[in-house]
N, C-alpha and C positions, 0 to 999 in steps of 0.2 A: 412525327419522334419514327422514322424510316426503321427502316429491318438494322441495319448495319448500326444504326446510332446506339439504340437498343440493347443487342445485341450487347456493345463492345461496352456499356452500362454499366450491365448487368455480371460481366466478365471481370468485372473493374471488381467492382464493390465486393465476386466472391474478393480476388487476387488485396483486395485491402485488407477484409477480414483476417485472409491466412497470413499476410502480417504481418499484423497488432499482435496477430495469440504468438506469436510466433518472437518477437520484438521484448527484447529484454526486461525484466518487473522493474519498475522505477526505486532507488536508495536511498529513497527517501525514507527518513524512521516515521513511523508512525506515531498516532498521535496519542498524545496522553492530556488525556483532563489538568487542573490546576488543583482537583480534586484529588483527585486517582494520585499524579506525583507528591499534596502534603501528606499522601497519606502513607503513600509510602519514602519520606524523608521520616518522618512520623515511626514507624517499625522499623530501620535502621538506626533511629536517635535510641528506640528502647532496646536494642538487641545490643546496640555497640555500651551498654552505660552497664545492664546484665556479663559485658566480660569485663568490662573493669572492675565491678566486685567479687564478680570468685576469683 
């Protein structure tokens, strides 16, 4: 690889890393496993029944 190409490759790599760091984070929601969803639903159900009894 000639000198110019090598330098351009290195600088391009640095630029891509810098741009990736500045890019906005994904708005995709965080994954919640099926077991965690079931536990959360059960907790909400318990709270709802507790409020209904009072």
